[in-house]
Steps between C-alpha positions, in 0.01 A plus 500: 500500500632850445469699184825613331551771249818544284573836338766495236773759556605676179774732642585632834172536681438807728404275789858366519399152390237445772267332248752291296429161650196291587351613831157451663232762412484628866874573498478647153214742622729615786796557264276704264375718788851558636646572153204710382335653809238690296327171409395451869266798479389476145136617443383234250169669456680817364739288288216299341286813441796683337589208276252219446760314295688420826177358635459292178850347556431427867159349412652296222757354748222425751302321229804304402558385855138414561472295174833325520473152352726232367387578145694694240762731642528858372399852564129593538382753249513862621177655642356761259514861639119532497466180697765617740302821562184302554670257746653808676158664533360173642789468736451861618125429542420769249345312207139631511285696266222739588344468156170328438559142389396574133766780481772297681411198267530713195851621611604139560361399157708756317503415134397143530194380314185377691600150395859528638379665820243222545752232438743659750238544772294185442197698398277495189536770240145629578579515880810701425303743284223537759751564777671768292179668413383494863192294412614218730627525856798276580456228749769418757593201281541716188718752693709217634544346148601840352733568787663160467543554122688828567697369806315740739313442823123528449506786749653701217140573398294743702183288480687200646622706793152639567337161479758359744450777748121479483515119540731533804275763654194293436658191657604702801159651548332166471744340753455786746170676432547762764811622308259632236332762733782754538603511133136521395448807734809669365411439137130579517555878539286702261331197362326449834374859503300430187298242686387752772 
């Protein structure tokens, strides 16, 4: 079954009426490219970076298509600009912090109370306070919970990325023990001199 799109024509359209009637999407895309050649070479990365609101509208349409149901018809609510910027950073694979968890957590907390932050992240008030003070180190589960609450990937946090890398290296070295020799020899450097 083909998808059809109808665009209402208000006055004379610059495309000479090429989009006035129901046509399959493939044909419509060809018509768009022939009527507006610049769209064929559009750099979407630059467009989205220059105006995240455009990305928000595209993302909203994608969500609408993915969540189509036979329920109530109507327009989905618009994506907030800050959410659009966050989705765009995630899309561009650029949603990471280099801050320690306690500092990144403090930024995410904003002006929320300990209680509100705990409720949002599924943590106790005392855990929130200890994490913010740096008296507690976050586990992978805590980082995942906080990331989920703020619609981020857990790799947003530096500690999560480091733990992931260390775990993968450990796994690799345990699976192929001889693979540990060369990295060890490269890393030992000055530390080895102290043993002589």
